[in-house]
C-alpha positions as CSV (number, residue, x, y, z in Angstrom):
1,X,9.5,-6.4,11.0
2,X,8.8,-6.2,7.3
3,X,8.5,-2.7,5.7
4,X,6.6,-2.3,2.4
5,X,6.8,0.7,0.2
6,X,4.8,1.1,-2.9
7,X,3.3,3.7,-5.2
8,X,0.8,4.2,-8.0
9,X,0.5,7.2,-10.4
10,X,-3.1,7.9,-11.4
11,X,-4.3,9.4,-14.6
12,X,-6.0,12.8,-14.2
13,X,-9.4,11.2,-14.7
14,X,-8.8,8.3,-12.3
15,X,-7.2,9.9,-9.2
16,X,-10.4,10.2,-7.2
17,X,-11.2,6.5,-7.8
18,X,-7.7,5.4,-6.9
19,X,-7.7,7.5,-3.8
20,X,-11.0,6.0,-2.7
21,X,-9.9,2.4,-3.4
22,X,-6.6,3.0,-1.6
23,X,-8.2,4.4,1.5
24,X,-10.6,1.5,1.7
25,X,-7.6,-0.9,1.3
26,X,-5.6,0.8,4.0
27,X,-8.5,0.9,6.5
28,X,-9.2,-2.8,5.9
29,X,-5.6,-3.8,6.1
30,X,-5.0,-2.1,9.4
31,X,-7.4,-4.6,11.0
32,X,-5.4,-7.6,9.8
33,X,-3.3,-9.7,12.3
34,X,0.3,-8.5,12.2
35,X,-0.3,-5.1,10.7
36,X,1.7,-2.6,12.6
37,X,1.2,0.4,10.3
38,X,-0.5,1.0,7.0
39,X,-0.9,4.3,5.3
40,X,-1.3,6.0,1.9
41,X,0.0,9.6,1.2
42,X,-0.1,12.0,-1.7
43,X,3.3,12.7,-3.1
44,X,4.1,16.5,-2.6
45,X,6.0,16.6,-5.9
46,X,3.5,14.7,-8.0
47,X,-0.1,15.1,-6.7
48,X,-1.2,12.2,-9.0
49,X,1.1,9.8,-7.2
50,X,0.0,7.9,-4.1
51,X,2.7,6.4,-1.9
52,X,2.0,3.4,0.5
53,X,4.1,2.8,3.6
54,X,3.4,-0.4,5.6
55,X,4.9,-2.2,8.5
56,X,4.1,-5.9,9.2
57,X,5.2,-8.0,12.2
58,X,6.8,-10.7,10.0
59,X,6.8,-12.2,6.6
60,X,4.0,-14.6,7.5
61,X,1.7,-11.7,8.3
62,X,2.5,-10.0,5.0
63,X,1.9,-13.2,3.1
64,X,-1.4,-13.6,4.8
65,X,-2.3,-10.0,3.8
66,X,-1.4,-10.7,0.2
67,X,-3.6,-13.8,0.3
68,X,-6.7,-11.9,1.4
69,X,-9.1,-11.9,-1.6
70,X,-9.8,-8.1,-1.0
71,X,-6.1,-7.4,-1.3
72,X,-5.8,-9.2,-4.6
73,X,-9.0,-7.5,-5.9
74,X,-7.5,-4.1,-4.9
75,X,-4.4,-4.7,-7.0
76,X,-6.6,-5.8,-9.9
77,X,-8.9,-2.8,-9.6
78,X,-5.9,-0.4,-9.7
79,X,-4.2,-1.7,-12.8
80,X,-6.6,-0.1,-15.4
81,X,-6.7,3.2,-13.5
82,X,-2.9,3.7,-13.4
83,X,-0.9,6.0,-15.7
84,X,2.3,4.0,-15.2
85,X,3.4,0.7,-13.7
86,X,3.0,0.4,-9.9
87,X,5.9,-0.1,-7.6
88,X,6.2,-2.4,-4.6
89,X,9.3,-3.0,-2.5
90,X,9.8,-5.2,0.6
91,X,12.4,-4.7,3.3
92,X,13.4,-6.8,6.3
93,X,13.9,-4.2,9.0
94,X,15.2,-4.2,12.6
95,X,14.8,-1.1,14.7
96,X,18.2,0.0,15.9
97,X,16.9,2.6,18.3
98,X,14.0,4.9,18.9
99,X,14.9,8.5,19.0
């Protein structure tokens, strides 16, 4: 499984637009093949920061997600709305056990 974490910090005047775009992206992404989990949350310590958590079946599913035109457009739409650089990290994960 591939785990993706990412974040974006909005400007005060762009938070609502970033939140709207992010929710649309999450809802669309959940329907893609290989998407196990896809969510966006508001950071409790910085309410202008949105944090993404994703789980994908494998690298191929994630690469297909990145190739979707709507995914590329989402990233392009966010850039002018951000207060700081976005983050994105990928992890290759294996579940050790379920507690």
